[in-house]
Structure formats: C-alpha cells, structure tokens
C-alpha positions, 0 to 999 in steps of 0.5 A: 751358963756353959761354965756351969753346965761344964762344971756339972758334967765333969764334977766327978772327974779330974780337975784337968777336965774342968780346966779344959772346959773353962779354956774351951768355953772362954776361947769360944766366947772370945772367938765368937766376939771377935768374929761378930765384931769383924762382921759388924765392922765390915758391914758398917764400912760398906754402908758408909762407902755407899752413902759417900758415893751417893752424896758425891753423885 
C-alpha cells in the first residue's frame, strides 16, 4: 500500500524520486520486521528461563 501511495505522490516527478520511495519503504519494512523478530525472540527467552527456574525449584 505504501508503494502505491508513493508512486501516486511522485508520478509527475523524476524516476529518482520513485526509486527513493521504493528504497525507503522496503528498508523501513525490513527494519520493522527485524525489530519485531528481536522483541519476540527476547520475550520468549525470558519466559522459557522463568519456566526452567520454576521447574527446578
């Protein structure tokens, strides 16, 4: 959806702007996916450590 809106916003301008929109949207999507993966990964590790400590006690 963001690529579509970006293409509509910069359709009258140079192709360089359209390429910048594509790079920005794709890099933002990749960054948010990596950050989400990191947050989920860290939260599941904390839960499994708590479960192991509870089982050992």
